[in-house]
Each structure stands twice: as C-alpha cells, then as structure tokens.
C-alpha positions in Angstrom: -7.9 -12.4 -17.8 -5.0 -11.9 -20.2 -3.1 -8.8 -19.4 -5.5 -6.7 -17.4 -8.0 -7.2 -14.6 -11.6 -7.3 -15.7 -14.2 -4.9 -14.2 -15.9 -7.7 -12.3 -12.7 -8.9 -10.8 -11.8 -7.8 -7.2 -8.5 -5.9 -7.1 -6.9 -8.2 -4.7 -3.1 -8.3 -4.1 -3.0 -11.4 -6.3 -4.7 -9.7 -9.2 -2.3 -6.7 -8.8 0.8 -9.0 -8.7 -0.4 -11.0 -11.7 -1.5 -8.0 -13.9 0.7 -5.0 -13.2 4.2 -4.3 -14.4 6.6 -3.3 -11.6 6.3 0.5 -12.4 2.5 0.3 -12.4 2.6 -1.7 -9.1 4.9 0.9 -7.5 2.6 3.8 -8.6 -0.5 1.9 -7.5 1.0 1.2 -4.0 2.3 4.7 -3.7 -1.2 6.0 -4.5 -2.6 3.8 -1.7 0.0 5.1 0.7 -0.5 8.7 -0.3 -4.3 8.3 0.2 -3.9 6.9 3.6 -1.4 9.6 4.6 -3.9 12.3 3.3 -6.8 10.7 5.3 -4.6 10.5 8.4 -3.6 14.2 8.0 -7.2 15.2 7.6 -8.2 13.3 10.8 -5.3 14.9 12.7 -6.1 18.4 11.4 -2.8 18.6 9.5 0.6 17.0 9.7 1.1 14.6 12.5 3.8 12.2 13.8 1.8 9.3 12.3 1.9 10.9 8.9 5.6 11.5 9.2 6.1 7.9 10.3 4.1 6.6 7.3 6.2 8.8 5.0 9.5 7.7 6.5 8.5 4.0 6.5 7.9 4.0 2.8 10.1 6.7 1.3 13.2 6.8 3.6 14.1 3.2 3.0 12.0 2.5 -0.1 13.8 -0.8 -1.0 13.0 -2.3 2.4 9.4 -1.0 2.3 8.9 -2.4 -1.2 10.2 -5.8 -0.1 7.8 -5.8 2.8 4.9 -4.8 0.6 5.7 -7.4 -2.1 6.1 -10.1 0.5 2.7 -9.2 2.1 1.0 -9.0 -1.3 2.4 -12.5 -2.1 1.4 -13.9 1.3 -2.1 -12.4 1.3 -3.0 -12.6 -2.4 -6.8 -12.7 -1.6 -6.7 -9.5 0.4 -7.1 -5.9 -0.9 -3.9 -4.0 -1.3 -5.1 -1.0 0.7 -5.9 -3.3 3.7 -2.4 -4.8 3.4 -0.7 -1.4 3.3 -2.8 -0.3 6.3 -1.7 -3.4 8.3 1.9 -2.7 7.5 1.5 0.9 8.5 -0.2 -0.1 11.7 2.7 -2.5 12.5 5.3 0.2 11.7 3.6 3.3 13.1 1.1 2.0 15.6 -2.7 2.3 15.6 -4.4 5.6 14.9 
C-alpha cells in the first residue's frame, strides 16, 4: 500500500494507524467526533448534555482521550474508527 490507503481498502483503525501521520490522525479523529456531536445535536434539537459530555471527554483532557483512542485503534485494528469513537463515547457519556 506504500504510504496511502488504496480506494478499495476499508478504512479500518489499522489502516489509519499504518498510513496517517499523527497530525492527520488527530484531524481525522476530531472530524469523526465533530460529526457524531453534530448528529447528536440534530437528534436532540440543539445542544444537549450528551453533546457537552462528548465535547468535554475529548477536548477537556485531550491527552487522556487521545491515549484512549490510540489504544482502542490498536486493540481493534479491524474495526472502523467511527465505530470505535462511538463505543468510547457510549462508555464515557452513556447511550443515546
């Protein structure tokens, strides 16, 4: 695959870890989180305690959250990053 994921390669956590530099990985992960927060806010009709929890989990102690994400990506290399982030959010903030 040399350097970048191919179009026919599933973007699993393993592919992300193996092919993205740390800044790219951070931006990619933040994008997933922001998308999930936006979706949650739309479902709630605006800001909600769950959206605030998601924001606080990732941004208030970013180093801790990044360690959690990187560990989960490493442990579940065959899973999609969005599913991993969703599972971490569910653990931290409860189910929708």
